[in-house]
N, CA, C and O atoms as a GROMACS GRO file, in nm:
protein
  564
    1MET      N    1  27.805  -0.592   5.664
    1MET     CA    2  27.928  -0.666   5.668
    1MET      C    3  28.007  -0.637   5.539
    1MET      O    4  27.949  -0.630   5.430
    2LYS      N    5  28.136  -0.619   5.552
    2LYS     CA    6  28.220  -0.588   5.436
    2LYS      C    7  28.239  -0.712   5.349
    2LYS      O    8  28.236  -0.825   5.397
    3ILE      N    9  28.259  -0.688   5.219
    3ILE     CA   10  28.278  -0.797   5.124
    3ILE      C   11  28.399  -0.882   5.162
    3ILE      O   12  28.394  -1.004   5.154
    4HIS      N   13  28.508  -0.817   5.205
    4HIS     CA   14  28.629  -0.891   5.244
    4HIS      C   15  28.598  -0.989   5.358
    4HIS      O   16  28.645  -1.102   5.356
    5THR      N   17  28.520  -0.944   5.455
    5THR     CA   18  28.483  -1.030   5.568
    5THR      C   19  28.397  -1.147   5.520
    5THR      O   20  28.416  -1.261   5.563
    6MET      N   21  28.302  -1.118   5.430
    6MET     CA   22  28.216  -1.224   5.377
    6MET      C   23  28.296  -1.326   5.297
    6MET      O   24  28.271  -1.446   5.306
    7GLU      N   25  28.394  -1.278   5.220
    7GLU     CA   26  28.479  -1.371   5.145
    7GLU      C   27  28.560  -1.460   5.238
    7GLU      O   28  28.577  -1.579   5.212
    8ASN      N   29  28.609  -1.402   5.348
    8ASN     CA   30  28.684  -1.482   5.445
    8ASN      C   31  28.596  -1.588   5.509
    8ASN      O   32  28.639  -1.702   5.528
    9ILE      N   33  28.472  -1.551   5.541
    9ILE     CA   34  28.379  -1.648   5.598
    9ILE      C   35  28.354  -1.761   5.498
    9ILE      O   36  28.356  -1.878   5.534
   10TYR      N   37  28.332  -1.723   5.373
   10TYR     CA   38  28.311  -1.824   5.268
   10TYR      C   39  28.432  -1.916   5.258
   10TYR      O   40  28.418  -2.038   5.258
   11ASP      N   41  28.552  -1.857   5.251
   11ASP     CA   42  28.675  -1.936   5.235
   11ASP      C   43  28.699  -2.031   5.352
   11ASP      O   44  28.748  -2.142   5.332
   12MET      N   45  28.665  -1.988   5.472
   12MET     CA   46  28.695  -2.069   5.591
   12MET      C   47  28.584  -2.166   5.628
   12MET      O   48  28.612  -2.275   5.680
   13VAL      N   49  28.458  -2.130   5.603
   13VAL     CA   50  28.348  -2.211   5.650
   13VAL      C   51  28.277  -2.286   5.536
   13VAL      O   52  28.258  -2.408   5.544
   14CYS      N   53  28.241  -2.214   5.433
   14CYS     CA   54  28.158  -2.274   5.328
   14CYS      C   55  28.237  -2.358   5.229
   14CYS      O   56  28.203  -2.474   5.204
   15GLU      N   57  28.343  -2.301   5.174
   15GLU     CA   58  28.417  -2.371   5.069
   15GLU      C   59  28.466  -2.510   5.111
   15GLU      O   60  28.450  -2.604   5.034
   16PRO      N   61  28.525  -2.526   5.230
   16PRO     CA   62  28.570  -2.661   5.267
   16PRO      C   63  28.457  -2.763   5.272
   16PRO      O   64  28.477  -2.880   5.240
   17LYS      N   65  28.339  -2.719   5.311
   17LYS     CA   66  28.226  -2.812   5.320
   17LYS      C   67  28.172  -2.851   5.183
   17LYS      O   68  28.142  -2.968   5.160
   18ILE      N   69  28.160  -2.755   5.092
   18ILE     CA   70  28.101  -2.788   4.963
   18ILE      C   71  28.201  -2.852   4.866
   18ILE      O   72  28.160  -2.911   4.766
   19THR      N   73  28.329  -2.841   4.894
   19THR     CA   74  28.428  -2.902   4.805
   19THR      C   75  28.490  -3.029   4.865
   19THR      O   76  28.581  -3.087   4.806
   20TYR      N   77  28.440  -3.072   4.981
   20TYR     CA   78  28.493  -3.192   5.044
   20TYR      C   79  28.476  -3.312   4.950
   20TYR      O   80  28.365  -3.337   4.903
   21GLY      N   81  28.582  -3.384   4.924
   21GLY     CA   82  28.577  -3.501   4.838
   21GLY      C   83  28.580  -3.469   4.689
   21GLY      O   84  28.569  -3.559   4.606
   22MET      N   85  28.596  -3.343   4.655
   22MET     CA   86  28.594  -3.300   4.516
   22MET      C   87  28.699  -3.370   4.430
   22MET      O   88  28.675  -3.396   4.312
   23VAL      N   89  28.813  -3.399   4.487
   23VAL     CA   90  28.918  -3.464   4.407
   23VAL      C   91  28.874  -3.601   4.359
   23VAL      O   92  28.926  -3.652   4.260
   24VAL      N   93  28.779  -3.661   4.428
   24VAL     CA   94  28.731  -3.793   4.389
   24VAL      C   95  28.614  -3.782   4.291
   24VAL      O   96  28.607  -3.859   4.196
   25TRP      N   97  28.522  -3.687   4.313
   25TRP     CA   98  28.407  -3.679   4.223
   25TRP      C   99  28.434  -3.601   4.098
   25TRP      O  100  28.351  -3.603   4.007
   26GLY      N  101  28.545  -3.531   4.088
   26GLY     CA  102  28.596  -3.483   3.960
   26GLY      C  103  28.535  -3.359   3.898
   26GLY      O  104  28.487  -3.270   3.968
   27LEU      N  105  28.539  -3.355   3.765
   27LEU     CA  106  28.513  -3.233   3.690
   27LEU      C  107  28.389  -3.239   3.602
   27LEU      O  108  28.371  -3.151   3.518
   28GLY      N  109  28.304  -3.336   3.617
   28GLY     CA  110  28.190  -3.352   3.527
   28GLY      C  111  28.072  -3.264   3.562
   28GLY      O  112  28.089  -3.146   3.595
   29GLU      N  113  27.952  -3.321   3.554
   29GLU     CA  114  27.830  -3.246   3.580
   29GLU      C  115  27.826  -3.189   3.721
   29GLU      O  116  27.780  -3.077   3.742
   30THR      N  117  27.875  -3.265   3.816
   30THR     CA  118  27.877  -3.217   3.955
   30THR      C  119  27.962  -3.092   3.966
   30THR      O  120  27.931  -3.002   4.044
   31TRP      N  121  28.070  -3.086   3.888
   31TRP     CA  122  28.158  -2.969   3.887
   31TRP      C  123  28.081  -2.847   3.839
   31TRP      O  124  28.093  -2.739   3.897
   32LYS      N  125  28.000  -2.863   3.733
   32LYS     CA  126  27.921  -2.752   3.681
   32LYS      C  127  27.817  -2.706   3.784
   32LYS      O  128  27.795  -2.587   3.804
   33GLU      N  129  27.755  -2.804   3.849
   33GLU     CA  130  27.657  -2.771   3.952
   33GLU      C  131  27.723  -2.696   4.067
   33GLU      O  132  27.665  -2.601   4.121
   34LEU      N  133  27.842  -2.736   4.105
   34LEU     CA  134  27.915  -2.669   4.212
   34LEU      C  135  27.945  -2.524   4.173
   34LEU      O  136  27.928  -2.433   4.254
   35GLN      N  137  27.990  -2.503   4.049
   35GLN     CA  138  28.019  -2.367   4.004
   35GLN      C  139  27.893  -2.280   4.009
   35GLN      O  140  27.899  -2.164   4.050
   36GLN      N  141  27.780  -2.335   3.967
   36GLN     CA  142  27.654  -2.261   3.971
   36GLN      C  143  27.614  -2.228   4.115
   36GLN      O  144  27.570  -2.117   4.144
   37PHE      N  145  27.630  -2.326   4.203
   37PHE     CA  146  27.597  -2.304   4.344
   37PHE      C  147  27.684  -2.194   4.404
   37PHE      O  148  27.633  -2.105   4.472
   38ILE      N  149  27.814  -2.201   4.378
   38ILE     CA  150  27.905  -2.100   4.432
   38ILE      C  151  27.868  -1.962   4.381
   38ILE      O  152  27.870  -1.864   4.456
   39CYS      N  153  27.835  -1.953   4.254
   39CYS     CA  154  27.798  -1.825   4.194
   39CYS      C  155  27.670  -1.770   4.260
   39CYS      O  156  27.664  -1.653   4.296
   40ARG      N  157  27.567  -1.856   4.275
   40ARG     CA  158  27.443  -1.812   4.341
   40ARG      C  159  27.470  -1.769   4.484
   40ARG      O  160  27.418  -1.668   4.530
   41PHE      N  161  27.551  -1.848   4.554
   41PHE     CA  162  27.583  -1.818   4.693
   41PHE      C  163  27.654  -1.683   4.704
   41PHE      O  164  27.619  -1.601   4.789
   42CYS      N  165  27.752  -1.661   4.619
   42CYS     CA  166  27.827  -1.535   4.624
   42CYS      C  167  27.740  -1.415   4.588
   42CYS      O  168  27.756  -1.308   4.647
   43LYS      N  169  27.648  -1.432   4.493
   43LYS     CA  170  27.556  -1.323   4.459
   43LYS      C  171  27.471  -1.286   4.581
   43LYS      O  172  27.453  -1.169   4.612
   44LYS      N  173  27.421  -1.389   4.647
   44LYS     CA  174  27.338  -1.365   4.765
   44LYS      C  175  27.420  -1.298   4.875
   44LYS      O  176  27.374  -1.204   4.940
   45LEU      N  177  27.540  -1.347   4.895
   45LEU     CA  178  27.628  -1.294   4.998
   45LEU      C  179  27.662  -1.147   4.974
   45LEU      O  180  27.668  -1.068   5.068
   46MET      N  181  27.682  -1.111   4.847
   46MET     CA  182  27.721  -0.974   4.813
   46MET      C  183  27.601  -0.884   4.783
   46MET      O  184  27.618  -0.765   4.757
   47GLY      N  185  27.481  -0.941   4.786
   47GLY     CA  186  27.362  -0.860   4.759
   47GLY      C  187  27.344  -0.826   4.612
   47GLY      O  188  27.280  -0.727   4.579
   48ILE      N  189  27.400  -0.908   4.525
   48ILE     CA  190  27.388  -0.887   4.381
   48ILE      C  191  27.261  -0.957   4.334
   48ILE      O  192  27.235  -1.069   4.377
   49PRO      N  193  27.180  -0.894   4.247
   49PRO     CA  194  27.058  -0.960   4.198
   49PRO      C  195  27.091  -1.093   4.130
   49PRO      O  196  27.194  -1.106   4.063
   50SER      N  197  27.003  -1.189   4.147
   50SER     CA  198  27.027  -1.322   4.090
   50SER      C  199  27.032  -1.320   3.938
   50SER      O  200  27.087  -1.412   3.877
   51CYS      N  201  26.974  -1.216   3.876
   51CYS     CA  202  26.974  -1.208   3.730
   51CYS      C  203  27.104  -1.145   3.676
   51CYS      O  204  27.122  -1.137   3.554
   52ALA      N  205  27.193  -1.100   3.764
   52ALA     CA  206  27.319  -1.039   3.721
   52ALA      C  207  27.407  -1.144   3.652
   52ALA      O  208  27.397  -1.264   3.681
   53ALA      N  209  27.491  -1.098   3.562
   53ALA     CA  210  27.579  -1.189   3.487
   53ALA      C  211  27.674  -1.263   3.581
   53ALA      O  212  27.730  -1.203   3.673
   54ASN      N  213  27.690  -1.392   3.558
   54ASN     CA  214  27.781  -1.472   3.640
   54ASN      C  215  27.926  -1.426   3.626
   54ASN      O  216  28.004  -1.435   3.720
   55ALA      N  217  27.960  -1.376   3.508
   55ALA     CA  218  28.098  -1.330   3.485
   55ALA      C  219  28.134  -1.220   3.582
   55ALA      O  220  28.247  -1.214   3.631
   56PHE      N  221  28.039  -1.131   3.611
   56PHE     CA  222  28.065  -1.022   3.706
   56PHE      C  223  28.092  -1.078   3.845
   56PHE      O  224  28.185  -1.035   3.914
   57THR      N  225  28.011  -1.174   3.887
   57THR     CA  226  28.028  -1.234   4.019
   57THR      C  227  28.162  -1.306   4.028
   57THR      O  228  28.232  -1.294   4.129
   58GLU      N  229  28.198  -1.379   3.924
   58GLU     CA  230  28.326  -1.450   3.924
   58GLU      C  231  28.443  -1.353   3.930
   58GLU      O  232  28.544  -1.379   3.996
   59MET      N  233  28.428  -1.242   3.861
   59MET     CA  234  28.534  -1.140   3.862
   59MET      C  235  28.550  -1.082   4.004
   59MET      O  236  28.662  -1.063   4.052
   60GLU      N  237  28.438  -1.055   4.069
   60GLU     CA  238  28.440  -0.996   4.202
   60GLU      C  239  28.490  -1.093   4.309
   60GLU      O  240  28.547  -1.050   4.410
   61THR      N  241  28.469  -1.221   4.288
   61THR     CA  242  28.504  -1.320   4.390
   61THR      C  243  28.620  -1.409   4.351
   61THR      O  244  28.644  -1.512   4.414
   62ALA      N  245  28.693  -1.371   4.248
   62ALA     CA  246  28.807  -1.451   4.200
   62ALA      C  247  28.764  -1.592   4.164
   62ALA      O  248  28.833  -1.689   4.196
   63GLY      N  249  28.648  -1.604   4.097
   63GLY     CA  250  28.594  -1.735   4.060
   63GLY      C  251  28.689  -1.817   3.975
   63GLY      O  252  28.701  -1.938   3.995
   64GLU      N  253  28.756  -1.753   3.881
   64GLU     CA  254  28.851  -1.826   3.796
   64GLU      C  255  28.967  -1.880   3.880
   64GLU      O  256  29.016  -1.991   3.854
   65GLY      N  257  29.010  -1.804   3.978
   65GLY     CA  258  29.117  -1.850   4.067
   65GLY      C  259  29.076  -1.971   4.147
   65GLY      O  260  29.155  -2.062   4.170
   66ARG      N  261  28.951  -1.972   4.190
   66ARG     CA  262  28.899  -2.087   4.264
   66ARG      C  263  28.897  -2.210   4.175
   66ARG      O  264  28.937  -2.319   4.218
   67ALA      N  265  28.851  -2.193   4.052
   67ALA     CA  266  28.845  -2.307   3.959
   67ALA      C  267  28.984  -2.364   3.937
   67ALA      O  268  29.001  -2.486   3.935
   68SER      N  269  29.083  -2.278   3.920
   68SER     CA  270  29.221  -2.325   3.901
   68SER      C  271  29.269  -2.402   4.022
   68SER      O  272  29.339  -2.502   4.009
   69LYS      N  273  29.232  -2.354   4.140
   69LYS     CA  274  29.273  -2.422   4.263
   69LYS      C  275  29.213  -2.561   4.270
   69LYS      O  276  29.282  -2.656   4.309
   70TYR      N  277  29.085  -2.576   4.233
   70TYR     CA  278  29.019  -2.706   4.237
   70TYR      C  279  29.083  -2.802   4.138
   70TYR      O  280  29.109  -2.918   4.170
   71VAL      N  281  29.109  -2.753   4.017
   71VAL     CA  282  29.173  -2.837   3.915
   71VAL      C  283  29.312  -2.879   3.964
   71VAL      O  284  29.353  -2.993   3.944
   72GLY      N  285  29.385  -2.787   4.025
   72GLY     CA  286  29.516  -2.819   4.080
   72GLY      C  287  29.509  -2.930   4.184
   72GLY      O  288  29.596  -3.017   4.188
   73GLN      N  289  29.407  -2.926   4.269
   73GLN     CA  290  29.390  -3.030   4.370
   73GLN      C  291  29.361  -3.166   4.306
   73GLN      O  292  29.412  -3.268   4.352
   74ILE      N  293  29.280  -3.166   4.201
   74ILE     CA  294  29.250  -3.290   4.131
   74ILE      C  295  29.376  -3.345   4.065
   74ILE      O  296  29.399  -3.466   4.066
   75LEU      N  297  29.456  -3.258   4.007
   75LEU     CA  298  29.581  -3.302   3.944
   75LEU      C  299  29.680  -3.356   4.047
   75LEU      O  300  29.753  -3.451   4.019
   76GLN      N  301  29.682  -3.298   4.165
   76GLN     CA  302  29.768  -3.350   4.271
   76GLN      C  303  29.722  -3.488   4.315
   76GLN      O  304  29.803  -3.576   4.343
   77TYR      N  305  29.590  -3.507   4.320
   77TYR     CA  306  29.535  -3.639   4.354
   77TYR      C  307  29.575  -3.740   4.247
   77TYR      O  308  29.612  -3.853   4.280
   78TRP      N  309  29.567  -3.701   4.122
   78TRP     CA  310  29.608  -3.788   4.012
   78TRP      C  311  29.755  -3.826   4.026
   78TRP      O  312  29.791  -3.942   4.008
   79TYR      N  313  29.838  -3.729   4.057
   79TYR     CA  314  29.980  -3.756   4.078
   79TYR      C  315  29.998  -3.858   4.191
   79TYR      O  316  30.080  -3.950   4.181
   80TRP      N  317  29.921  -3.841   4.298
   80TRP     CA  318  29.929  -3.932   4.411
   80TRP      C  319  29.892  -4.075   4.367
   80TRP      O  320  29.958  -4.171   4.408
   81ILE      N  321  29.788  -4.088   4.284
   81ILE     CA  322  29.749  -4.220   4.232
   81ILE      C  323  29.861  -4.278   4.145
   81ILE      O  324  29.892  -4.396   4.154
   82MET      N  325  29.921  -4.194   4.062
   82MET     CA  326  30.028  -4.240   3.973
   82MET      C  327  30.148  -4.294   4.052
   82MET      O  328  30.220  -4.382   4.003
   83CYS      N  329  30.168  -4.244   4.171
   83CYS     CA  330  30.281  -4.289   4.254
   83CYS      C  331  30.254  -4.419   4.328
   83CYS      O  332  30.344  -4.477   4.388
   84MET      N  333  30.129  -4.465   4.326
   84MET     CA  334  30.092  -4.586   4.400
   84MET      C  335  30.148  -4.711   4.333
   84MET      O  336  30.179  -4.712   4.214
   85GLU      N  337  30.159  -4.815   4.414
   85GLU     CA  338  30.196  -4.947   4.361
   85GLU      C  339  30.081  -4.998   4.275
   85GLU      O  340  29.965  -4.962   4.298
   86ILE      N  341  30.111  -5.079   4.177
   86ILE     CA  342  30.012  -5.127   4.081
   86ILE      C  343  29.901  -5.210   4.146
   86ILE      O  344  29.790  -5.215   4.093
   87ASP      N  345  29.929  -5.275   4.260
   87ASP     CA  346  29.828  -5.358   4.324
   87ASP      C  347  29.742  -5.281   4.424
   87ASP      O  348  29.659  -5.342   4.492
   88ASN      N  349  29.758  -5.151   4.435
   88ASN     CA  350  29.675  -5.068   4.522
   88ASN      C  351  29.536  -5.058   4.459
   88ASN      O  352  29.524  -5.042   4.338
   89LEU      N  353  29.431  -5.066   4.540
   89LEU     CA  354  29.294  -5.065   4.488
   89LEU      C  355  29.263  -4.936   4.411
   89LEU      O  356  29.202  -4.942   4.304
   90ALA      N  357  29.304  -4.822   4.463
   90ALA     CA  358  29.279  -4.696   4.392
   90ALA      C  359  29.349  -4.694   4.256
   90ALA      O  360  29.293  -4.646   4.158
   91LYS      N  361  29.470  -4.747   4.252
   91LYS     CA  362  29.544  -4.753   4.126
   91LYS      C  363  29.476  -4.850   4.028
   91LYS      O  364  29.468  -4.822   3.909
   92GLU      N  365  29.426  -4.962   4.078
   92GLU     CA  366  29.355  -5.057   3.993
   92GLU      C  367  29.228  -4.994   3.936
   92GLU      O  368  29.196  -5.014   3.818
   93CYS      N  369  29.155  -4.919   4.019
   93CYS     CA  370  29.034  -4.850   3.971
   93CYS      C  371  29.070  -4.749   3.862
   93CYS      O  372  29.001  -4.738   3.761
   94TYR      N  373  29.177  -4.676   3.884
   94TYR     CA  374  29.224  -4.579   3.786
   94TYR      C  375  29.256  -4.647   3.654
   94TYR      O  376  29.214  -4.600   3.548
   95GLU      N  377  29.330  -4.756   3.659
   95GLU     CA  378  29.368  -4.828   3.537
   95GLU      C  379  29.245  -4.885   3.467
   95GLU      O  380  29.239  -4.885   3.344
   96TRP      N  381  29.146  -4.932   3.544
   96TRP     CA  382  29.024  -4.983   3.483
   96TRP      C  383  28.950  -4.870   3.412
   96TRP      O  384  28.906  -4.887   3.298
   97GLN      N  385  28.937  -4.755   3.478
   97GLN     CA  386  28.868  -4.641   3.417
   97GLN      C  387  28.940  -4.596   3.290
   97GLN      O  388  28.876  -4.561   3.190
   98LYS      N  389  29.071  -4.596   3.295
   98LYS     CA  390  29.151  -4.552   3.181
   98LYS      C  391  29.130  -4.646   3.061
   98LYS      O  392  29.127  -4.599   2.947
   99SER      N  393  29.118  -4.774   3.086
   99SER     CA  394  29.104  -4.870   2.976
   99SER      C  395  28.960  -4.883   2.926
   99SER      O  396  28.938  -4.933   2.816
  100ASN      N  397  28.863  -4.841   3.004
  100ASN     CA  398  28.721  -4.849   2.965
  100ASN      C  399  28.671  -4.711   2.923
  100ASN      O  400  28.601  -4.643   2.999
  101THR      N  401  28.707  -4.671   2.804
  101THR     CA  402  28.675  -4.535   2.758
  101THR      C  403  28.529  -4.515   2.726
  101THR      O  404  28.485  -4.401   2.709
  102SER      N  405  28.451  -4.622   2.718
  102SER     CA  406  28.308  -4.607   2.690
  102SER      C  407  28.231  -4.561   2.814
  102SER      O  408  28.116  -4.518   2.803
  103VAL      N  409  28.293  -4.570   2.930
  103VAL     CA  410  28.229  -4.531   3.055
  103VAL      C  411  28.274  -4.390   3.093
  103VAL      O  412  28.394  -4.363   3.100
  104ARG      N  413  28.178  -4.301   3.117
  104ARG     CA  414  28.211  -4.165   3.160
  104ARG      C  415  28.266  -4.174   3.302
  104ARG      O  416  28.199  -4.226   3.391
  105SER      N  417  28.387  -4.125   3.323
  105SER     CA  418  28.450  -4.144   3.453
  105SER      C  419  28.538  -4.024   3.490
  105SER      O  420  28.562  -3.934   3.409
  106TRP      N  421  28.582  -4.026   3.612
  106TRP     CA  422  28.675  -3.926   3.664
  106TRP      C  423  28.799  -3.919   3.576
  106TRP      O  424  28.849  -3.811   3.547
  107THR      N  425  28.847  -4.033   3.533
  107THR     CA  426  28.968  -4.040   3.451
  107THR      C  427  28.947  -3.970   3.317
  107THR      O  428  29.034  -3.895   3.272
  108MET      N  429  28.833  -3.993   3.253
  108MET     CA  430  28.807  -3.929   3.124
  108MET      C  431  28.790  -3.778   3.141
  108MET      O  432  28.831  -3.701   3.053
  109GLU      N  433  28.731  -3.735   3.251
  109GLU     CA  434  28.717  -3.591   3.277
  109GLU      C  435  28.853  -3.527   3.298
  109GLU      O  436  28.878  -3.415   3.252
  110LEU      N  437  28.941  -3.596   3.367
  110LEU     CA  438  29.077  -3.547   3.387
  110LEU      C  439  29.149  -3.535   3.253
  110LEU      O  440  29.216  -3.436   3.226
  111LYS      N  441  29.135  -3.637   3.170
  111LYS     CA  442  29.197  -3.636   3.038
  111LYS      C  443  29.147  -3.515   2.957
  111LYS      O  444  29.227  -3.444   2.895
  112GLU      N  445  29.016  -3.493   2.958
  112GLU     CA  446  28.959  -3.378   2.885
  112GLU      C  447  29.015  -3.246   2.937
  112GLU      O  448  29.047  -3.157   2.860
  113GLU      N  449  29.026  -3.235   3.070
  113GLU     CA  450  29.080  -3.112   3.129
  113GLU      C  451  29.224  -3.089   3.085
  113GLU      O  452  29.262  -2.976   3.053
  114LEU      N  453  29.304  -3.194   3.084
  114LEU     CA  454  29.443  -3.181   3.040
  114LEU      C  455  29.450  -3.141   2.893
  114LEU      O  456  29.531  -3.057   2.855
  115TYR      N  457  29.366  -3.202   2.810
  115TYR     CA  458  29.365  -3.168   2.668
  115TYR      C  459  29.318  -3.022   2.647
  115TYR      O  460  29.377  -2.948   2.569
  116ASN      N  461  29.213  -2.983   2.719
  116ASN     CA  462  29.160  -2.847   2.705
  116ASN      C  463  29.257  -2.740   2.754
  116ASN      O  464  29.254  -2.627   2.707
  117SER      N  465  29.342  -2.776   2.850
  117SER     CA  466  29.436  -2.677   2.905
  117SER      C  467  29.569  -2.675   2.831
  117SER      O  468  29.661  -2.603   2.869
  118GLY      N  469  29.580  -2.755   2.724
  118GLY     CA  470  29.703  -2.757   2.647
  118GLY      C  471  29.811  -2.847   2.704
  118GLY      O  472  29.928  -2.835   2.669
  119SER      N  473  29.771  -2.938   2.793
  119SER     CA  474  29.868  -3.027   2.857
  119SER      C  475  29.845  -3.173   2.818
  119SER      O  476  29.869  -3.264   2.898
  120ALA      N  477  29.798  -3.194   2.697
  120ALA     CA  478  29.769  -3.330   2.650
  120ALA      C  479  29.892  -3.420   2.656
  120ALA      O  480  29.880  -3.541   2.676
  121PHE      N  481  30.010  -3.361   2.637
  121PHE     CA  482  30.133  -3.441   2.639
  121PHE      C  483  30.151  -3.512   2.772
  121PHE      O  484  30.208  -3.622   2.777
  122VAL      N  485  30.104  -3.453   2.880
  122VAL     CA  486  30.117  -3.517   3.012
  122VAL      C  487  30.032  -3.644   3.015
  122VAL      O  488  30.076  -3.746   3.067
  123TRP      N  489  29.911  -3.638   2.960
  123TRP     CA  490  29.825  -3.756   2.957
  123TRP      C  491  29.883  -3.863   2.867
  123TRP      O  492  29.889  -3.980   2.905
  124ARG      N  493  29.927  -3.824   2.747
  124ARG     CA  494  29.976  -3.922   2.650
  124ARG      C  495  30.103  -3.992   2.696
  124ARG      O  496  30.126  -4.108   2.662
  125LYS      N  497  30.184  -3.924   2.774
  125LYS     CA  498  30.314  -3.979   2.813
  125LYS      C  499  30.318  -4.025   2.959
  125LYS      O  500  30.426  -4.047   3.013
  126GLN      N  501  30.203  -4.039   3.022
  126GLN     CA  502  30.203  -4.066   3.167
  126GLN      C  503  30.277  -4.192   3.205
  126GLN      O  504  30.337  -4.196   3.313
  127GLN      N  505  30.277  -4.295   3.122
  127GLN     CA  506  30.348  -4.418   3.157
  127GLN      C  507  30.499  -4.403   3.138
  127GLN      O  508  30.577  -4.475   3.200
  128HIS      N  509  30.539  -4.310   3.052
  128HIS     CA  510  30.680  -4.296   3.019
  128HIS      C  511  30.747  -4.179   3.090
  128HIS      O  512  30.870  -4.168   3.093
  129TYR      N  513  30.665  -4.093   3.148
  129TYR     CA  514  30.718  -3.976   3.214
  129TYR      C  515  30.778  -4.012   3.348
  129TYR      O  516  30.734  -4.105   3.416
  130ASN      N  517  30.878  -3.940   3.384
  130ASN     CA  518  30.926  -3.943   3.520
  130ASN      C  519  30.817  -3.876   3.604
  130ASN      O  520  30.771  -3.768   3.567
  131LEU      N  521  30.775  -3.935   3.713
  131LEU     CA  522  30.667  -3.878   3.793
  131LEU      C  523  30.700  -3.738   3.843
  131LEU      O  524  30.610  -3.656   3.862
  132ARG      N  525  30.826  -3.711   3.865
  132ARG     CA  526  30.864  -3.576   3.908
  132ARG      C  527  30.834  -3.474   3.799
  132ARG      O  528  30.797  -3.360   3.829
  133GLU      N  529  30.849  -3.512   3.673
  133GLU     CA  530  30.818  -3.423   3.561
  133GLU      C  531  30.668  -3.393   3.556
  133GLU      O  532  30.628  -3.279   3.531
  134ILE      N  533  30.587  -3.496   3.580
  134ILE     CA  534  30.442  -3.474   3.584
  134ILE      C  535  30.410  -3.377   3.697
  134ILE      O  536  30.331  -3.284   3.678
  135TYR      N  537  30.469  -3.398   3.813
  135TYR     CA  538  30.439  -3.312   3.927
  135TYR      C  539  30.480  -3.168   3.898
  135TYR      O  540  30.409  -3.075   3.935
  136LYS      N  541  30.594  -3.149   3.833
  136LYS     CA  542  30.637  -3.012   3.798
  136LYS      C  543  30.536  -2.947   3.704
  136LYS      O  544  30.505  -2.829   3.718
  137THR      N  545  30.486  -3.025   3.608
  137THR     CA  546  30.385  -2.972   3.516
  137THR      C  547  30.258  -2.935   3.591
  137THR      O  548  30.200  -2.830   3.567
  138VAL      N  549  30.216  -3.022   3.682
  138VAL     CA  550  30.097  -2.997   3.762
  138VAL      C  551  30.115  -2.872   3.847
  138VAL      O  552  30.024  -2.790   3.856
  139GLU      N  553  30.229  -2.856   3.909
  139GLU     CA  554  30.254  -2.737   3.992
  139GLU      C  555  30.247  -2.608   3.912
  139GLU      O  556  30.204  -2.505   3.964
  140ASN      N  557  30.288  -2.613   3.785
  140ASN     CA  558  30.292  -2.493   3.702
  140ASN      C  559  30.158  -2.458   3.641
  140ASN      O  560  30.145  -2.353   3.578
  141MET      N  561  30.056  -2.544   3.656
  141MET     CA  562  29.925  -2.516   3.595
  141MET      C  563  29.846  -2.418   3.676
  141MET      O  564  29.734  -2.384   3.639
   0.00000   0.00000   0.00000
């Protein structure tokens, strides 16, 4: 089977199943486990030895592009939460997570991702930003 065909099968069948709900479970340890799983899966699919460097596999399978896509989906989910009314349960959970910094949460992982990507200003100004400006920033990431 050709690599292009295998990638299409992965994109259509496997990826939707293993990333289902990812926007909710976020970027923490589960995210790292997912990246490792995808890398092992792609090595097996392409017949690459398991001891081969992960960087090679990611290069061959556009791994960095996939990671960007996942982060983009999480940022879109965040934008969706930001647009909610204050009395919405999801918005209340978000505000609770944001105010309880001692608890490792989806919100803190999002904040770290924004800081690491050079977009800390979006996090710091989220209450003062026009939501359309946040969305434009998210689209450009």
